[in-house]
C-alpha positions in Angstrom: 0.0 0.0 0.0 1.2 3.5 -0.9 -0.5 6.7 0.1 0.1 10.1 -1.5 -0.8 13.0 0.8 -1.6 16.2 -1.2 -1.5 19.6 0.5 -2.0 22.8 -1.6 -1.5 25.2 1.2 1.8 24.5 3.0 5.3 23.2 2.2 6.9 20.7 4.6 8.5 17.3 5.1 7.7 14.7 7.8 10.4 16.3 10.1 8.4 19.5 10.3 7.1 18.9 13.9 10.7 19.1 15.2 11.4 22.5 13.7 11.5 25.1 16.5 8.6 27.0 14.9 4.8 27.1 15.4 2.9 24.2 13.7 -0.6 24.1 12.4 -2.9 21.2 13.3 -3.4 19.9 9.8 0.3 19.8 9.1 0.9 18.1 12.5 -1.7 15.5 11.7 -0.3 14.7 8.3 3.3 14.3 9.6 2.6 12.2 12.6 0.0 9.9 10.9 2.4 9.3 7.9 5.3 8.4 10.3 3.2 5.8 12.0 1.9 4.4 8.7 5.5 4.0 7.5 6.4 2.2 10.7 3.6 -0.3 10.0 4.9 -1.0 6.5 2.6 1.4 4.5 4.7 3.7 2.3 3.8 7.3 2.0 4.8 10.4 0.0 4.0 14.1 0.4 3.1 16.5 -2.5 3.0 20.0 -1.2 4.5 23.5 -1.5 8.1 22.5 -1.0 10.5 23.9 -3.6 12.7 20.8 -3.9 12.6 17.1 -3.1 13.1 16.3 0.6 13.3 13.1 2.6 12.5 12.6 6.3 11.4 9.6 8.4 11.4 7.5 5.3 8.9 9.8 3.6 9.7 11.8 0.5 8.2 15.3 0.0 7.8 16.5 -3.6 6.8 19.8 -5.1 3.2 19.8 -6.2 4.1 19.8 -9.9 5.7 16.4 -9.4 2.3 14.9 -8.8 1.7 14.9 -12.6 4.6 12.5 -13.1 2.9 9.7 -11.0 -0.6 10.0 -12.2 -1.7 7.1 -14.3 1.1 4.9 -13.0 -1.2 3.0 -10.6 1.6 3.1 -8.0 -0.6 4.9 -5.5 -3.2 3.0 -3.5 -5.0 6.2 -2.7 -4.6 10.0 -2.8 -5.4 11.9 0.4 -6.2 15.6 0.0 -5.3 17.2 3.3 -7.3 20.0 4.9 -8.0 22.0 1.8 -7.9 21.2 -1.9 -8.0 22.8 -5.3 -10.9 21.9 -7.5 -8.7 22.1 -10.5 -6.1 19.7 -9.1 -8.8 17.2 -7.9 -10.3 17.1 -11.4 -6.8 16.5 -12.9 -6.0 13.7 -10.5 -9.4 12.1 -11.0 -9.0 12.1 -14.8 -5.6 10.4 -14.5 -6.1 7.6 -12.0 -8.6 5.0 -10.9 -7.2 5.0 -7.3 -9.5 6.3 -4.6 -9.4 10.0 -3.8 -10.0 10.9 -0.2 -10.8 14.2 1.4 -9.2 14.4 4.8 -11.6 17.0 6.2 -10.3 19.4 8.8 -12.4 22.5 8.2 -15.8 23.0 9.8 -17.8 23.0 6.5 -17.6 22.2 2.8 -17.5 25.4 0.9 -15.8 26.8 -2.2 -13.1 27.7 -3.0 -11.1 25.9 -0.3 -13.2 22.8 0.6 -15.6 22.2 -2.2 -17.8 19.1 -1.9 -16.7 17.4 -5.0 -18.2 14.3 -6.6 -14.8 13.2 -7.7 -14.0 12.2 -4.2 -14.6 8.6 -3.3 -14.4 9.1 0.4 -14.2 11.6 3.2 -12.4 11.1 6.5 -13.8 13.4 9.2 -11.9 14.2 12.5 -15.0 14.3 14.7 -18.6 13.0 14.8 -19.7 16.7 15.2 -18.0 17.6 11.9 -19.6 14.7 10.1 -23.1 15.6 11.5 -23.1 19.3 10.6 -21.9 18.5 7.1 -24.5 15.8 6.4 -26.4 17.9 3.9 -23.3 18.7 1.8 -22.2 15.0 1.6 -22.4 13.4 -1.8 -24.3 10.1 -2.0 -21.3 8.5 -3.7 -19.0 9.2 -0.8 -17.9 6.6 1.7 -17.5 8.4 5.0 -15.8 7.6 8.3 -14.6 9.4 11.4 -11.0 9.0 12.5 -9.9 11.4 15.2 -6.7 13.4 15.4 -4.2 12.6 18.1 -1.3 14.2 20.0 2.4 14.9 19.5 4.3 11.7 20.6 6.4 14.0 22.9 3.3 14.8 24.9 2.2 11.2 25.0 5.2 10.4 27.2 4.3 13.0 29.8 3.4 11.8 33.3 3.7 8.0 33.1 1.9 6.0 35.8 3.2 6.6 39.3 4.6 10.1 38.5 3.2 12.9 40.5 1.4 15.5 38.4 1.0 18.4 40.8 4.7 18.3 41.8 5.5 19.2 38.2 3.1 22.2 38.1 4.7 25.6 38.7 3.7 27.6 41.8 2.3 30.3 41.4 0.2 28.6 38.8 0.5 29.2 35.1 -2.6 29.8 32.9 -1.8 28.8 29.3 -3.4 29.8 26.0 -2.3 28.0 22.8 -3.8 28.5 19.4 -4.4 31.1 16.7 -5.6 34.6 17.6 -9.1 34.0 16.2 -9.4 31.0 18.5 -9.8 33.1 21.5 -6.6 35.0 22.3 -8.4 38.4 22.2 -10.6 37.2 25.1 -7.7 36.6 27.5 -7.3 40.1 28.7 -11.0 40.7 29.6 -10.9 37.4 31.5 -7.8 38.5 33.5 -9.5 41.7 34.5 -12.1 39.6 36.2 -9.6 37.2 37.8 -7.2 39.7 39.3 -9.5 41.0 42.1 -9.8 37.5 43.4 -6.3 36.0 42.7 -3.0 37.8 42.8 -0.5 35.0 42.5 -0.5 33.5 38.9 1.0 34.1 35.5 -0.2 33.8 32.0 1.6 32.4 28.9 0.0 33.1 25.5 1.4 30.9 22.7 -0.1 32.6 19.7 0.9 34.2 16.4 -0.7 37.6 16.8 -1.7 39.2 13.6 -5.3 40.3 14.2 -5.3 43.2 11.8 -2.6 42.0 9.3 -1.2 45.5 9.6 2.4 45.1 10.9 2.6 48.4 12.7 -0.8 48.1 14.3 -0.2 44.5 15.3 3.2 45.4 16.8 1.5 48.1 19.0 -1.1 45.6 20.1 1.5 42.9 21.0 3.5 45.5 23.0 0.4 46.5 24.9 -0.5 42.9 25.6 3.0 42.1 26.9 2.8 45.0 29.4 -0.5 43.7 30.9 -0.2 42.5 34.5 0.5 38.8 35.0 1.4 38.1 31.4 5.0 36.9 31.1 5.0 35.3 27.6 3.4 36.2 24.3 4.4 34.5 21.1 4.9 31.2 19.4 7.4 28.4 20.1 8.2 25.0 18.6 6.3 21.9 19.6 8.9 20.4 21.9 9.1 23.7 23.9 5.3 24.0 24.0 5.1 20.4 25.4 7.6 21.4 28.1 5.6 24.5 29.0 2.4 22.6 29.1 3.8 20.1 31.6 4.5 22.9 34.0 1.2 24.8 33.5 -2.0 24.3 35.5 -4.9 25.7 33.6 -5.6 25.7 29.9 -7.5 28.8 28.8 -9.6 28.2 25.7 -12.3 30.9 25.4 -12.8 29.6 22.0 -15.6 30.9 19.6 -14.3 29.0 16.7 -16.2 26.1 15.1 -13.5 23.6 16.0 -13.5 20.2 14.3 -11.0 18.6 16.7 -8.4 20.9 18.4 -5.1 19.2 18.9 -4.0 21.9 21.4 -6.8 20.8 23.7 -5.9 17.2 23.3 -2.3 17.9 24.2 -3.1 20.2 27.1 -5.4 17.6 28.7 -2.8 14.9 28.1 -0.3 17.2 29.9 -2.3 17.4 33.0 -3.9 20.8 32.7 -7.3 21.6 33.9 -9.1 22.9 30.8 -11.7 25.7 30.7 -13.2 26.0 27.3 -16.5 26.6 25.6 -19.1 24.1 24.4 -18.4 25.1 20.8 -18.6 22.6 18.0 -16.4 19.5 18.6 -14.8 20.8 21.8 -17.1 18.8 24.1 -16.5 15.7 22.0 -12.7 16.2 22.1 -12.6 16.9 25.8 -14.6 13.7 26.5 -16.1 15.0 29.8 -12.8 16.1 31.4 -12.9 19.8 30.6 -15.0 22.5 32.3 -17.1 24.0 29.5 -18.9 27.4 29.4 -22.0 27.6 27.2 -21.7 29.8 24.1 -24.2 31.1 21.6 -25.0 28.9 18.6 -22.5 26.1 19.6 -23.2 24.0 16.6 -23.1 26.6 13.9 -20.2 25.6 11.6 -19.9 29.0 10.0 -20.1 31.4 12.9 -16.8 32.8 14.3 -17.9 35.7 16.5 -20.0 34.3 19.3 -19.8 36.2 22.6 -18.0 34.8 25.6 -19.6 35.0 29.0 -16.6 36.5 30.8 -17.9 36.5 34.3 -18.9 32.8 34.1 -15.7 31.9 32.3 -13.5 33.8 34.9 -15.4 32.2 37.8 -14.8 28.7 36.3 -11.0 29.5 36.1 -11.0 30.6 39.7 -12.7 27.3 40.7 -9.8 25.5 39.0 -7.2 27.5 40.9 -8.9 27.0 44.2 -9.2 23.2 43.8 -5.5 22.8 44.1 -5.5 24.8 47.3 -8.6 23.2 48.8 -8.2 19.6 47.8 -4.9 18.7 46.1 -5.5 14.9 46.5 -8.8 15.2 44.6 -7.2 17.2 41.9 -4.2 14.8 41.6 -6.6 11.8 41.2 -8.8 13.7 38.7 -5.8 14.7 36.6 -4.4 11.1 36.6 -7.7 9.8 35.2 -7.7 12.5 32.6 -4.1 11.9 31.5 -4.5 8.1 31.4 -7.6 8.5 29.3 -5.9 10.8 26.7 -2.8 8.6 26.6 -5.1 5.6 26.0 -7.2 7.1 23.2 -5.2 9.9 21.5 -2.0 8.4 20.1 -1.2 8.4 16.4 -0.1 4.8 16.4 -3.8 4.0 17.3 -4.9 5.6 14.0 -3.0 3.3 11.7 -5.4 0.4 11.8 -8.6 2.6 11.1 -6.9 4.3 8.2 -5.5 1.1 6.7 -8.9 -0.7 7.2 -10.8 2.2 5.6 -8.6 2.3 2.5 -8.7 -1.4 2.1 -12.5 -1.1 2.0 -12.2 1.4 -0.8 -9.9 -0.7 -2.9 -11.7 -4.1 -2.6 
């Protein structure tokens, strides 16, 4: 079996997660899944925005134009279009091969021009049940559909093995941590802190976010400077995956005032596997991903796949964060046990090696 992963947006090889730079969820998923597939004996190749051929973890990465050289050779068992796709390229690939074409759907909804619901696809892999449900009307009758969830960076999956204390690794005063894009809730952090400070003086905040809210460099620089001068904030900016994993292990509360129609949210998976109490919204697939372990604040239109501006109930959200902070002071034994159950659950269910069999089985069904 040989799988070709096609990405029209980004350029990378399978070693991208180790680069000390921020990493998007779709790219993370492609790299880690392909690595595990190769370990199991399934060969993979990438076709994306790289400028030259690269090789990493036994997986070659080719420029997109190289895709035309393999079409019609019947060497590929299936073509997997990752995250977004070009209608023109999908038509071209469909006209040149009988191999199954799979849309690996990471966006909240099918919509042109980035995620058109094309009849040329043989199958769609969703990353959550929520995502499949809200896209039911757009699905083509000819598609075969399945849900295969995302998973965590393997570095995170080794955190807190059985028997290791969790609270002993957490920094005192506690660290509140936000990780994600600006639109996924970073702009809500300051209003929340304004409501927390009168009740809690000893804490710090780390914001791992690429801040470009206006796309005006001068205006954004002014905003970032202002944000960094706010009380209790001691980090603003992005870091590589290994450094983020190290910071998560020391942090206590994961802030996710998220109005985004999330289809999975790898940052939430990794935070909960790192022993953070998570406070998020009930938006989209977040309840499904959290699996009952997060504290979730209700939000307007939680199932709307196209709304990005729902209000956050700051008072309720801040009070929930304070409850998390008090739990360690009031009942550390209860919290330790609660976090151990949470960590063990995510380690048991959210590793990429566990995704190999569902992917291989699904593709075999398409080709037999």
